[in-house]
N, CA, C and O atoms as a Tinker XYZ file with bonds, in Angstrom:
   300  protein
     1  N      7.224000   31.490000   81.731000    73     2
     2  CA     7.649000   32.711000   80.958000    64     1     3
     3  C      8.849000   33.267000   81.523000    63     2     4     5
     4  O      8.984000   33.451000   82.732000    81     3
     5  N      9.795000   33.559000   80.588000    73     3     6
     6  CA    11.047000   34.189000   80.997000    64     5     7
     7  C     10.955000   35.702000   81.098000    63     6     8     9
     8  O     10.432000   36.369000   80.205000    81     7
     9  N     11.465000   36.227000   82.190000    73     7    10
    10  CA    11.410000   37.728000   82.298000    64     9    11
    11  C     12.577000   38.327000   81.560000    63    10    12    13
    12  O     13.484000   37.594000   81.164000    81    11
    13  N     12.595000   39.597000   81.364000    73    11    14
    14  CA    13.632000   40.332000   80.600000    64    13    15
    15  C     15.020000   40.058000   81.225000    63    14    16    17
    16  O     16.008000   39.806000   80.534000    81    15
    17  N     15.035000   40.122000   82.555000    73    15    18
    18  CA    16.418000   39.931000   83.211000    64    17    19
    19  C     16.890000   38.502000   82.930000    63    18    20    21
    20  O     18.068000   38.291000   82.641000    81    19
    21  N     15.968000   37.499000   83.013000    73    19    22
    22  CA    16.372000   36.122000   82.782000    64    21    23
    23  C     16.871000   35.924000   81.281000    63    22    24    25
    24  O     17.807000   35.162000   81.037000    81    23
    25  N     16.300000   36.542000   80.423000    73    23    26
    26  CA    16.668000   36.349000   78.976000    64    25    27
    27  C     18.102000   37.049000   78.817000    63    26    28    29
    28  O     18.952000   36.504000   78.112000    81    27
    29  N     18.357000   38.200000   79.444000    73    27    30
    30  CA    19.666000   38.824000   79.435000    64    29    31
    31  C     20.760000   38.088000   79.942000    63    30    32    33
    32  O     21.917000   38.294000   79.574000    81    31
    33  N     20.408000   37.169000   80.838000    73    31    34
    34  CA    21.466000   36.294000   81.533000    64    33    35
    35  C     21.783000   35.092000   80.685000    63    34    36    37
    36  O     22.812000   34.457000   80.918000    81    35
    37  N     20.989000   34.748000   79.746000    73    35    38
    38  CA    21.164000   33.470000   78.982000    64    37    39
    39  C     22.221000   33.827000   77.781000    63    38    40    41
    40  O     22.329000   34.947000   77.282000    81    39
    41  N     22.944000   32.727000   77.424000    73    39    42
    42  CA    23.836000   32.756000   76.335000    64    41    43
    43  C     23.063000   32.830000   75.045000    63    42    44    45
    44  O     21.856000   32.591000   75.020000    81    43
    45  N     23.803000   33.183000   73.899000    73    43    46
    46  CA    23.155000   33.173000   72.663000    64    45    47
    47  C     22.640000   31.781000   72.306000    63    46    48    49
    48  O     21.528000   31.619000   71.803000    81    47
    49  N     23.443000   30.822000   72.569000    73    47    50
    50  CA    23.049000   29.394000   72.233000    64    49    51
    51  C     21.793000   28.930000   73.015000    63    50    52    53
    52  O     20.943000   28.219000   72.479000    81    51
    53  N     21.703000   29.347000   74.276000    73    51    54
    54  CA    20.503000   29.077000   75.029000    64    53    55
    55  C     19.318000   29.824000   74.507000    63    54    56    57
    56  O     18.229000   29.252000   74.455000    81    55
    57  N     19.457000   31.071000   74.114000    73    55    58
    58  CA    18.382000   31.864000   73.512000    64    57    59
    59  C     17.884000   31.184000   72.288000    63    58    60    61
    60  O     16.674000   31.014000   72.139000    81    59
    61  N     18.774000   30.774000   71.377000    73    59    62
    62  CA    18.436000   30.166000   70.116000    64    61    63
    63  C     17.675000   28.876000   70.423000    63    62    64    65
    64  O     16.692000   28.598000   69.735000    81    63
    65  N     18.068000   28.074000   71.412000    73    63    66
    66  CA    17.510000   26.836000   71.796000    64    65    67
    67  C     16.062000   27.127000   72.295000    63    66    68    69
    68  O     15.120000   26.431000   71.915000    81    67
    69  N     15.912000   28.136000   73.126000    73    67    70
    70  CA    14.635000   28.510000   73.618000    64    69    71
    71  C     13.701000   28.926000   72.539000    63    70    72    73
    72  O     12.530000   28.550000   72.502000    81    71
    73  N     14.273000   29.745000   71.624000    73    71    74
    74  CA    13.450000   30.248000   70.451000    64    73    75
    75  C     12.911000   29.012000   69.671000    63    74    76    77
    76  O     11.728000   28.983000   69.332000    81    75
    77  N     13.759000   27.996000   69.384000    73    75    78
    78  CA    13.389000   26.825000   68.702000    64    77    79
    79  C     12.314000   26.023000   69.442000    63    78    80    81
    80  O     11.427000   25.473000   68.790000    81    79
    81  N     12.353000   25.937000   70.726000    73    79    82
    82  CA    11.337000   25.269000   71.425000    64    81    83
    83  C     10.010000   26.008000   71.372000    63    82    84    85
    84  O      8.954000   25.414000   71.155000    81    83
    85  N     10.086000   27.300000   71.573000    73    83    86
    86  CA     8.857000   28.138000   71.505000    64    85    87
    87  C      8.200000   28.019000   70.180000    63    86    88    89
    88  O      6.979000   27.879000   70.108000    81    87
    89  N      8.977000   28.069000   69.100000    73    87    90
    90  CA     8.436000   28.003000   67.745000    64    89    91
    91  C      7.837000   26.680000   67.574000    63    90    92    93
    92  O      6.750000   26.631000   66.997000    81    91
    93  N      8.383000   25.599000   67.988000    73    91    94
    94  CA     7.865000   24.269000   67.842000    64    93    95
    95  C      6.537000   24.213000   68.626000    63    94    96    97
    96  O      5.544000   23.703000   68.108000    81    95
    97  N      6.509000   24.733000   69.873000    73    95    98
    98  CA     5.244000   24.729000   70.591000    64    97    99
    99  C      4.142000   25.542000   69.949000    63    98   100   101
   100  O      2.972000   25.168000   70.024000    81    99
   101  N      4.509000   26.691000   69.294000    73    99   102
   102  CA     3.608000   27.509000   68.588000    64   101   103
   103  C      2.997000   26.746000   67.377000    63   102   104   105
   104  O      1.799000   26.799000   67.101000    81   103
   105  N      3.857000   26.081000   66.726000    73   103   106
   106  CA     3.411000   25.240000   65.585000    64   105   107
   107  C      2.395000   24.157000   66.061000    63   106   108   109
   108  O      1.334000   23.965000   65.467000    81   107
   109  N      2.747000   23.521000   67.075000    73   107   110
   110  CA     1.807000   22.457000   67.644000    64   109   111
   111  C      0.483000   23.068000   68.097000    63   110   112   113
   112  O     -0.575000   22.487000   67.855000    81   111
   113  N      0.525000   24.246000   68.758000    73   111   114
   114  CA    -0.737000   24.886000   69.225000    64   113   115
   115  C     -1.560000   25.273000   68.026000    63   114   116   117
   116  O     -2.780000   25.113000   68.007000    81   115
   117  N     -0.860000   25.797000   67.003000    73   115   118
   118  CA    -1.691000   26.251000   65.754000    64   117   119
   119  C     -2.291000   25.052000   65.132000    63   118   120   121
   120  O     -3.438000   25.097000   64.686000    81   119
   121  N     -1.535000   23.930000   65.080000    73   119   122
   122  CA    -2.112000   22.656000   64.445000    64   121   123
   123  C     -3.296000   22.207000   65.320000    63   122   124   125
   124  O     -4.348000   21.856000   64.786000    81   123
   125  N     -3.144000   22.214000   66.632000    73   123   126
   126  CA    -4.301000   21.770000   67.455000    64   125   127
   127  C     -5.455000   22.698000   67.284000    63   126   128   129
   128  O     -6.602000   22.251000   67.309000    81   127
   129  N     -5.207000   24.007000   67.106000    73   127   130
   130  CA    -6.294000   25.024000   66.946000    64   129   131
   131  C     -7.102000   24.641000   65.616000    63   130   132   133
   132  O     -8.330000   24.562000   65.599000    81   131
   133  N     -6.351000   24.430000   64.593000    73   131   134
   134  CA    -7.013000   24.083000   63.273000    64   133   135
   135  C     -7.779000   22.844000   63.305000    63   134   136   137
   136  O     -8.834000   22.768000   62.675000    81   135
   137  N     -7.316000   21.836000   64.012000    73   135   138
   138  CA    -7.996000   20.584000   64.170000    64   137   139
   139  C     -9.086000   20.502000   65.198000    63   138   140   141
   140  O     -9.812000   19.514000   65.301000    81   139
   141  N     -9.183000   21.585000   65.968000    73   139   142
   142  CA   -10.225000   21.725000   66.958000    64   141   143
   143  C     -9.928000   21.097000   68.301000    63   142   144   145
   144  O    -10.806000   20.965000   69.154000    81   143
   145  N     -8.668000   20.710000   68.476000    73   143   146
   146  CA    -8.230000   20.009000   69.691000    64   145   147
   147  C     -7.692000   20.937000   70.783000    63   146   148   149
   148  O     -7.421000   20.482000   71.894000    81   147
   149  N     -7.537000   22.195000   70.492000    73   147   150
   150  CA    -6.916000   23.157000   71.471000    64   149   151
   151  C     -8.017000   23.514000   72.481000    63   150   152   153
   152  O     -9.160000   23.836000   72.155000    81   151
   153  N     -7.560000   23.426000   73.737000    73   151   154
   154  CA    -8.429000   23.816000   74.843000    64   153   155
   155  C     -8.148000   25.180000   75.450000    63   154   156   157
   156  O     -9.048000   25.923000   75.841000    81   155
   157  N     -6.867000   25.469000   75.509000    73   155   158
   158  CA    -6.385000   26.678000   76.097000    64   157   159
   159  C     -5.932000   27.687000   74.997000    63   158   160   161
   160  O     -4.773000   27.712000   74.581000    81   159
   161  N     -6.879000   28.484000   74.571000    73   159   162
   162  CA    -6.552000   29.488000   73.455000    64   161   163
   163  C     -5.512000   30.496000   73.855000    63   162   164   165
   164  O     -4.698000   30.926000   73.037000    81   163
   165  N     -5.539000   30.884000   75.147000    73   163   166
   166  CA    -4.658000   31.920000   75.688000    64   165   167
   167  C     -3.221000   31.513000   75.539000    63   166   168   169
   168  O     -2.348000   32.379000   75.502000    81   167
   169  N     -2.928000   30.211000   75.449000    73   167   170
   170  CA    -1.562000   29.759000   75.399000    64   169   171
   171  C     -1.000000   30.232000   74.061000    63   170   172   173
   172  O      0.198000   30.505000   73.993000    81   171
   173  N     -1.726000   30.336000   73.079000    73   171   174
   174  CA    -1.239000   30.809000   71.722000    64   173   175
   175  C     -0.562000   32.207000   71.918000    63   174   176   177
   176  O      0.586000   32.429000   71.533000    81   175
   177  N     -1.325000   33.103000   72.521000    73   175   178
   178  CA    -0.883000   34.534000   72.751000    64   177   179
   179  C      0.375000   34.432000   73.590000    63   178   180   181
   180  O      1.366000   35.074000   73.240000    81   179
   181  N      0.403000   33.681000   74.657000    73   179   182
   182  CA     1.560000   33.640000   75.542000    64   181   183
   183  C      2.847000   33.159000   74.759000    63   182   184   185
   184  O      3.931000   33.716000   74.935000    81   183
   185  N      2.686000   32.145000   73.923000    73   183   186
   186  CA     3.886000   31.622000   73.245000    64   185   187
   187  C      4.322000   32.588000   72.146000    63   186   188   189
   188  O      5.517000   32.750000   71.897000    81   187
   189  N      3.388000   33.208000   71.510000    73   187   190
   190  CA     3.792000   34.268000   70.547000    64   189   191
   191  C      4.656000   35.368000   71.219000    63   190   192   193
   192  O      5.683000   35.815000   70.708000    81   191
   193  N      4.134000   35.772000   72.441000    73   191   194
   194  CA     4.927000   36.897000   73.090000    64   193   195
   195  C      6.288000   36.348000   73.567000    63   194   196   197
   196  O      7.270000   37.090000   73.550000    81   195
   197  N      6.376000   35.094000   73.985000    73   195   198
   198  CA     7.774000   34.489000   74.340000    64   197   199
   199  C      8.632000   34.474000   73.177000    63   198   200   201
   200  O      9.816000   34.786000   73.305000    81   199
   201  N      8.122000   34.119000   71.979000    73   199   202
   202  CA     8.944000   34.164000   70.798000    64   201   203
   203  C      9.445000   35.558000   70.552000    63   202   204   205
   204  O     10.633000   35.804000   70.342000    81   203
   205  N      8.458000   36.493000   70.588000    73   203   206
   206  CA     8.940000   37.946000   70.392000    64   205   207
   207  C      9.915000   38.410000   71.382000    63   206   208   209
   208  O     10.823000   39.167000   71.039000    81   207
   209  N      9.785000   38.004000   72.589000    73   207   210
   210  CA    10.745000   38.411000   73.628000    64   209   211
   211  C     12.162000   37.917000   73.283000    63   210   212   213
   212  O     13.121000   38.685000   73.350000    81   211
   213  N     12.286000   36.651000   72.920000    73   211   214
   214  CA    13.517000   36.085000   72.626000    64   213   215
   215  C     14.128000   36.715000   71.388000    63   214   216   217
   216  O     15.323000   37.005000   71.338000    81   215
   217  N     13.270000   36.920000   70.382000    73   215   218
   218  CA    13.770000   37.615000   69.154000    64   217   219
   219  C     14.221000   39.011000   69.423000    63   218   220   221
   220  O     15.169000   39.482000   68.795000    81   219
   221  N     13.570000   39.704000   70.345000    73   219   222
   222  CA    13.969000   41.074000   70.673000    64   221   223
   223  C     15.350000   41.025000   71.412000    63   222   224   225
   224  O     16.185000   41.889000   71.142000    81   223
   225  N     15.610000   40.100000   72.286000    73   223   226
   226  CA    16.856000   40.035000   72.965000    64   225   227
   227  C     17.957000   39.664000   71.919000    63   226   228   229
   228  O     19.044000   40.240000   71.951000    81   227
   229  N     17.698000   38.784000   71.073000    73   227   230
   230  CA    18.712000   38.387000   70.040000    64   229   231
   231  C     18.981000   39.610000   69.215000    63   230   232   233
   232  O     20.144000   39.906000   68.944000    81   231
   233  N     18.003000   40.317000   68.814000    73   231   234
   234  CA    18.265000   41.462000   67.952000    64   233   235
   235  C     18.996000   42.618000   68.712000    63   234   236   237
   236  O     19.783000   43.339000   68.099000    81   235
   237  N     18.761000   42.786000   69.945000    73   235   238
   238  CA    19.358000   43.822000   70.726000    64   237   239
   239  C     20.860000   43.444000   70.844000    63   238   240   241
   240  O     21.702000   44.336000   70.737000    81   239
   241  N     21.231000   42.142000   71.064000    73   239   242
   242  CA    22.630000   41.705000   71.075000    64   241   243
   243  C     23.251000   41.935000   69.704000    63   242   244   245
   244  O     24.392000   42.392000   69.646000    81   243
   245  N     22.609000   41.664000   68.657000    73   243   246
   246  CA    23.065000   41.845000   67.311000    64   245   247
   247  C     23.448000   43.378000   67.033000    63   246   248   249
   248  O     24.455000   43.705000   66.406000    81   247
   249  N     22.598000   44.202000   67.531000    73   247   250
   250  CA    22.811000   45.683000   67.395000    64   249   251
   251  C     24.054000   46.081000   68.110000    63   250   252   253
   252  O     24.884000   46.802000   67.555000    81   251
   253  N     24.220000   45.614000   69.391000    73   251   254
   254  CA    25.318000   45.999000   70.262000    64   253   255
   255  C     26.616000   45.480000   69.587000    63   254   256   257
   256  O     27.633000   46.173000   69.590000    81   255
   257  N     26.573000   44.282000   69.022000    73   255   258
   258  CA    27.772000   43.746000   68.446000    64   257   259
   259  C     28.126000   44.561000   67.130000    63   258   260   261
   260  O     29.305000   44.812000   66.882000    81   259
   261  N     27.231000   44.923000   66.391000    73   259   262
   262  CA    27.381000   45.780000   65.211000    64   261   263
   263  C     27.966000   47.139000   65.603000    63   262   264   265
   264  O     28.880000   47.626000   64.938000    81   263
   265  N     27.487000   47.718000   66.602000    73   263   266
   266  CA    27.951000   49.036000   67.092000    64   265   267
   267  C     29.371000   48.924000   67.584000    63   266   268   269
   268  O     30.196000   49.815000   67.382000    81   267
   269  N     29.624000   47.873000   68.197000    73   267   270
   270  CA    31.037000   47.668000   68.805000    64   269   271
   271  C     31.967000   47.501000   67.601000    63   270   272   273
   272  O     33.071000   48.045000   67.630000    81   271
   273  N     31.595000   46.807000   66.585000    73   271   274
   274  CA    32.371000   46.634000   65.372000    64   273   275
   275  C     32.697000   48.008000   64.684000    63   274   276   277
   276  O     33.828000   48.283000   64.285000    81   275
   277  N     31.661000   48.815000   64.581000    73   275   278
   278  CA    31.815000   50.154000   63.964000    64   277   279
   279  C     32.728000   50.959000   64.791000    63   278   280   281
   280  O     33.585000   51.645000   64.234000    81   279
   281  N     32.615000   50.933000   66.126000    73   279   282
   282  CA    33.464000   51.655000   67.004000    64   281   283
   283  C     34.927000   51.179000   66.853000    63   282   284   285
   284  O     35.857000   51.986000   66.846000    81   283
   285  N     35.099000   49.876000   66.735000    73   283   286
   286  CA    36.431000   49.305000   66.597000    64   285   287
   287  C     37.109000   49.835000   65.205000    63   286   288   289
   288  O     38.291000   50.168000   65.132000    81   287
   289  N     36.273000   49.861000   64.214000    73   287   290
   290  CA    36.778000   50.274000   62.912000    64   289   291
   291  C     37.182000   51.734000   62.894000    63   290   292   293
   292  O     38.141000   52.109000   62.219000    81   291
   293  N     36.417000   52.603000   63.670000    73   291   294
   294  CA    36.685000   54.020000   63.721000    64   293   295
   295  C     37.817000   54.314000   64.653000    63   294   296   297
   296  O     38.417000   55.383000   64.540000    81   295
   297  N     38.152000   53.441000   65.567000    73   295   298
   298  CA    39.238000   53.789000   66.484000    64   297   299
   299  C     40.599000   53.717000   65.889000    63   298   300
   300  O     41.586000   53.989000   66.572000    81   299
């Protein structure tokens, strides 16, 4: 699991890569759950939270970039 400080240190490309990996893992876990092959149900919750953390960091960067653009236009 990546901590908040670790996510902040990653580049946008790395975050998107990580997001893709987590989403793929979540898909696989859900598939295993439906077919009855999933042994560790808590992993579903962990991966969902990891996806949310990455999405939150990406959104925060998006907001900062938009605010900077607005400040640039007003200057």
